C-alpha positions in Angstrom: -46.4 -26.7 -0.1 -44.1 -24.2 -1.6 -46.4 -21.4 -3.0 -49.1 -18.9 -2.1 -52.0 -17.5 -4.1 -53.1 -14.0 -3.8 -56.2 -12.0 -4.9 -54.5 -11.3 -8.2 -53.4 -14.9 -8.6 -49.6 -14.3 -8.4 -47.3 -16.6 -6.7 -44.7 -15.7 -4.0 -42.1 -18.1 -2.7 -39.4 -18.0 -0.1 -36.5 -19.8 -1.8 -33.8 -21.7 -0.3 -30.1 -20.8 -0.9 -29.8 -23.7 -3.4 -31.9 -22.2 -6.2 -31.9 -19.2 -8.4 -35.1 -17.0 -8.1 -36.9 -14.7 -10.6 -35.8 -11.8 -8.5 -32.1 -12.7 -9.0 -32.4 -11.1 -12.4 -33.3 -7.4 -12.9 -52.5 -35.2 -19.3 -55.4 -33.0 -20.2 -57.3 -31.4 -17.4 -59.8 -33.6 -15.7 -62.9 -31.4 -15.4 -64.9 -33.9 -13.3 -65.3 -33.3 -9.6 -63.7 -36.3 -7.9 -63.0 -37.2 -4.3 -61.6 -40.3 -2.8 -60.6 -40.8 0.8 -56.8 -41.4 1.0 -57.4 -44.2 3.6 -60.3 -46.1 2.1 -60.2 -45.1 -1.6 -64.0 -45.2 -1.7 -65.8 -43.2 -4.4 -68.4 -40.7 -3.3 -72.1 -41.7 -3.2 -74.5 -39.5 -5.3 -75.5 -37.4 -2.3 -71.9 -36.5 -1.5 -71.1 -36.0 -5.2 -73.9 -33.5 -5.6 -72.6 -31.7 -2.4 -69.2 -31.4 -4.0 -70.6 -30.1 -7.2 -72.3 -27.3 -5.2 -69.0 -26.7 -3.4 -67.3 -26.4 -6.8 -69.8 -23.8 -8.0 -69.7 -21.9 -4.7 -65.9 -21.8 -4.6 -65.6 -20.6 -8.3 -68.2 -17.9 -7.5 -66.2 -16.9 -4.3 -63.0 -16.8 -6.2 -64.4 -14.7 -9.0 -65.9 -12.2 -6.6 -62.5 -11.9 -5.0 -60.8 -11.0 -8.2 -59.2 -14.5 -8.9 -60.0 -16.0 -12.2 -59.6 -19.7 -11.6 -61.4 -22.7 -12.9 -61.8 -25.6 -10.4 -60.8 -28.9 -12.3 -60.9 -31.3 -9.4 -61.8 -31.5 -5.7 -60.6 -34.2 -3.4 -61.5 -34.7 0.2 -58.7 -35.1 2.7 -58.6 -37.0 5.8 -59.6 -34.0 7.7 -63.4 -33.5 7.8 -64.6 -30.4 6.1 -61.2 -29.7 4.3 -60.9 -30.2 0.6 -57.9 -30.2 -1.9 -58.8 -28.3 -4.9 -56.9 -28.4 -8.3 -57.1 -25.2 -10.3 -56.5 -24.9 -14.0 -53.2 -23.2 -14.6 -52.7 -22.3 -10.9 -51.3 -24.2 -7.9 -53.7 -26.3 -5.8 -55.3 -24.9 -2.7 -57.2 -26.1 0.2 -60.8 -25.0 0.9 -63.3 -25.3 3.7 -66.5 -27.2 3.0 -68.5 -23.9 2.7 -66.1 -22.6 0.1 -65.5 -19.4 2.0 -61.8 -19.9 2.9 -58.8 -21.2 0.9 -55.2 -21.5 2.1 -51.9 -22.9 1.1 -49.4 -24.4 3.5 -48.3 -27.7 5.2 -50.9 -29.7 6.9 -49.2 -32.1 9.1 -50.6 -35.1 11.0 -48.8 -35.8 14.3 -48.4 -39.5 14.6 -46.6 -41.4 17.4 -42.8 -40.7 17.0 -43.4 -39.2 13.6 -45.1 -36.5 11.5 -46.9 -37.0 8.3 -47.0 -34.3 5.7 -50.4 -34.6 4.1 -49.9 -31.6 1.8 -46.7 -33.0 0.4 -48.4 -36.2 -0.6 -51.4 -34.5 -2.2 -49.2 -32.1 -4.1 -46.8 -34.9 -5.3 -50.0 -36.7 -6.8 -50.8 -33.5 -8.6 -47.3 -33.0 -9.9 -47.1 -36.7 -11.0 -50.1 -36.3 -13.3 -48.8 -33.0 -14.7 -45.2 -34.2 -15.3 -46.7 -37.2 -17.1 -48.0 -34.9 -19.8 -44.5 -33.8 -20.7 -43.3 -35.2 -24.1 -39.7 -36.7 -23.9 -38.9 -35.1 -27.2 -39.5 -31.7 -25.8 -36.9 -32.2 -22.9 -33.2 -32.2 -22.8 -32.4 -35.7 -21.5 -29.2 -37.2 -20.1 -29.3 -40.9 -19.6 -27.0 -43.3 -17.8 -25.0 -45.8 -19.9 -27.1 -48.7 -18.5 -30.6 -49.0 -17.3 -32.2 -45.9 -15.6 -32.7 -46.6 -11.9 -34.6 -43.4 -11.5 -35.9 -40.4 -13.5 -36.0 -36.8 -12.3 -37.4 -33.7 -14.0 -35.4 -30.6 -13.5 -36.6 -27.1 -14.2 -33.6 -25.1 -15.4 -32.3 -21.8 -16.7 -28.9 -21.6 -18.5 -28.4 -18.2 -16.8 -28.7 -19.6 -13.3 -25.5 -20.1 -11.3 -26.9 -23.0 -9.3 -28.1 -24.6 -12.5 -24.5 -24.4 -13.7 -23.4 -26.2 -10.4 -26.0 -28.9 -10.9 -25.0 -29.4 -14.6 -21.5 -30.0 -13.6 -22.6 -33.0 -11.5 -24.3 -34.6 -14.6 -21.8 -37.3 -15.2 -21.7 -38.3 -11.5 -25.6 -38.2 -11.5 -25.8 -40.4 -14.6 -23.2 -42.8 -13.1 -25.6 -43.5 -10.2 -28.3 -44.7 -12.8 -30.4 -41.3 -12.6 -31.8 -40.1 -15.8 -32.3 -36.3 -15.9 -34.9 -34.6 -18.0 -34.4 -30.8 -18.2 -37.5 -28.6 -18.7 -37.0 -24.9 -19.6 -37.9 -22.4 -16.9 -36.5 -18.8 -17.9 -36.4 -16.9 -14.6 -37.2 -13.6 -16.2 -38.3 -12.2 -19.5 -34.8 -11.3 -20.7 -33.8 -15.0 -20.5 -36.6 -16.3 -22.7 -34.7 -15.8 -26.1 -31.7 -17.7 -24.9 -33.7 -20.6 -23.6 -35.8 -20.5 -26.7 -32.7 -20.7 -28.9 -31.4 -23.7 -26.9 -34.6 -25.5 -27.3 -34.7 -24.6 -31.1 -31.2 -25.8 -31.6 -30.6 -29.0 -33.5 -28.4 -30.3 -30.7 -30.1 -29.0 -27.6 -27.6 -30.6 -25.2 -24.5 -29.0 -27.0 -26.5 -25.7 -27.1 -27.2 -25.8 -23.4 -23.5 -26.6 -22.7 -22.5 -23.6 -24.6 -24.9 -21.4 -22.9 -23.7 -22.7 -19.5 -20.2 -21.6 -20.5 -21.5 -18.0 -20.9 -21.6 -18.0 -24.7 -24.5 -16.9 -26.8 -26.7 -19.5 -28.6 -28.4 -18.7 -31.8 -30.8 -20.9 -33.7 -33.5 -20.5 -36.4 -37.0 -19.8 -34.9 -39.1 -22.7 -34.2 -42.3 -23.7 -32.3 -40.5 -24.4 -29.0 -42.0 -25.8 -25.6 -40.3 -23.2 -23.5 -43.4 -21.3 -22.4 -45.3 -24.4 -22.1 -42.7 -25.7 -19.7 -42.7 -22.4 -17.9 -46.6 -22.6 -17.4 -46.3 -26.1 -16.1 -43.7 -24.9 -13.5 -46.0 -22.2 -12.4 -48.8 -24.7 -11.9 -46.6 -27.0 -9.9 -45.3 -24.2 -7.9 -41.8 -23.6 -9.1 -40.4 -20.1 -8.5 -36.6 -20.8 -8.8 -34.1 -22.9 -10.5 -33.0 -25.7 -10.4 -36.2 -27.2 -9.1 -35.9 -31.0 -9.1 -38.8 -33.4 -8.9 -39.0 -37.2 -9.0 -41.2 -39.0 -11.7 -43.6 -39.6 -8.8 -44.0 -35.7 -8.4 -42.1 -35.4 -5.2 -40.1 -32.1 -4.8 -36.6 -33.2 -4.1 -34.9 -29.8 -3.7 -32.9 -27.1 -5.5 -29.3 -27.7 -6.3 -28.1 -31.1 -5.1 -24.9 -33.1 -5.5 -25.0 -36.4 -7.1 -24.7 -38.1 -3.7 -27.5 -35.9 -2.2 -29.8 -36.6 -5.1 -29.3 -40.4 -5.0 -30.0 -40.4 -1.3 -33.2 -38.4 -1.7 -34.3 -41.0 -4.4 -33.5 -43.9 -2.0 -30.7 -45.1 -4.2 
């Protein structure tokens, strides 16, 4: 887990040194309450479904009373009794207790023999996969390998971010390893929105992005761009710095990575 929610529904993140933060600068929602056990995958019976509907109502009431305006879109039980994973519309997911009185975000780790299993990472990856699947390819800036793509990654980027520049310099090497890169716009601050919008409104987005990376201004006629849509998607996933790299399966791979590091994390 890489984010926190506060009573005013803002997100704070401690960034690694391989990403540029905001501070560096001065499929349709599923409204049904669902829950399946990760181990057995069995659907809830009617009694438990009714209980979870009550949990949904209670949690939304408690969130509202605490000053957090958030709609619960899905509830999943976890392998821990009385602990549930809650998807929120437009906000990162949280855990809640069965009575809806407590919510928290953070890593829940199961200690296995000679190993640890990050339950939170698995749950969040599933959430991210569904969200990334809603992205239209035509709304990205995509760099494909010459041959068949062995893997696809989504990268939230900002042309003003130095680490995004470093990642972009690796593009040829990344593509040579069979990795397809799909850029999503994520302006780190308000002053960077016009530049990112101009890039995404350009006839040749890739050329415009290259121009911006070189420190030169980009101009383009106004258009209906997906920039803010990408930004909101990133917020929901928990992005708070660029680059932020995700596999097509929704797993967070890291900030800036070399081609070799990225290939290794993808298991290539």
